[in-house]
C-alpha positions as CSV (number, residue, x, y, z in Angstrom):
1,M,0.0,0.0,0.0
2,E,1.3,3.4,-0.9
3,T,1.4,6.2,1.7
4,R,1.2,9.7,0.4
5,T,2.2,12.9,2.3
6,V,-0.3,15.7,1.9
7,K,1.5,18.8,0.6
8,K,0.1,22.3,1.1
9,Q,1.1,24.9,-1.5
10,M,2.5,28.1,0.1
11,A,3.7,31.4,-1.1
12,F,6.6,33.3,0.6
13,R,8.5,36.4,-0.1
14,L,12.2,35.8,0.2
15,N,15.3,37.9,-0.5
16,E,16.3,37.3,-4.2
17,N,19.9,36.6,-3.3
18,L,18.8,34.0,-0.8
19,V,16.6,32.3,-3.4
20,N,19.4,32.3,-5.9
21,K,21.8,30.6,-3.4
22,L,19.2,28.1,-2.4
23,K,18.6,27.2,-6.1
24,E,22.3,26.7,-6.6
25,E,22.6,24.4,-3.5
26,A,19.5,22.5,-4.6
27,K,20.9,22.0,-8.1
28,R,24.2,20.9,-6.6
29,E,22.4,18.2,-4.6
30,N,20.2,17.3,-7.6
31,R,17.1,18.2,-5.8
32,S,14.2,20.6,-6.4
33,L,14.2,23.9,-4.7
34,S,11.0,23.0,-2.9
35,N,12.4,19.7,-1.6
36,Y,15.6,21.4,-0.5
37,V,13.9,24.1,1.4
38,E,11.4,21.6,2.9
39,C,14.2,19.5,4.2
40,I,15.9,22.5,5.8
41,L,12.7,23.5,7.5
42,M,11.9,19.9,8.7
43,D,15.4,19.6,10.1
44,S,15.0,22.9,11.9
45,V,11.7,21.9,13.5
46,H,12.9,18.4,14.2
47,D,15.9,19.8,16.2
48,N,13.6,21.9,18.3
49,H,11.2,19.4,19.9
50,D,10.2,22.0,22.4
51,V,9.1,24.5,19.7
52,E,6.5,26.8,21.2
53,I,3.9,28.3,19.0
54,L,3.5,32.0,19.8
55,E,0.8,34.4,18.8
56,E,3.5,37.0,18.1
57,A,6.6,36.3,16.0
58,P,9.8,36.2,18.1
59,E,12.3,39.0,17.5
60,D,14.7,36.8,15.4
61,F,11.8,35.3,13.3
62,Y,12.8,37.2,10.2
63,R,16.6,36.4,10.6
64,A,17.9,35.1,7.3
65,I,20.2,32.1,7.5
66,S,23.3,31.7,5.3
67,V,23.5,28.9,2.7
68,E,26.2,27.3,4.8
69,E,24.0,27.3,7.8
70,A,21.2,25.8,5.7
71,K,23.5,23.1,4.4
72,E,24.7,22.3,7.9
73,R,21.1,21.9,9.1
74,V,20.3,19.6,6.2
75,Q,23.4,17.5,6.7
76,K,22.8,17.3,10.4
77,G,19.2,16.1,9.8
78,L,20.3,13.5,7.3
79,K,23.0,12.1,9.6
80,K,20.4,11.9,12.4
81,M,18.0,10.0,10.1
82,F,20.6,7.5,9.0
83,K,21.8,7.0,12.5
84,E,18.3,6.3,13.7
85,K,17.6,3.9,10.8
86,H,20.9,2.1,11.5
87,S,20.0,1.8,15.2
88,Q,16.5,0.4,14.3
89,E,18.0,-2.1,11.9
90,K,20.6,-3.2,14.5
91,N,17.9,-3.7,17.1
92,A,15.6,-5.6,14.8
């Protein structure tokens, strides 16, 4: 049986230079821009289990991250996923 993830289309306004750098990184990893950004965001949320949803945006909400920081987050998330999978396979 196939499991599908429901995707919601969103629109954001981002700095043009940031978008260009994200596109370059996504292309370098042979991924779509959407997938690349989604993985960065999922990693960011995954690392912050105690994320608190506030009615007002925090002061640093609009802080832009560098491409290097984005890459580090993606790589950290992938390492964590592979480590968890390896651990599950080892315990099976």
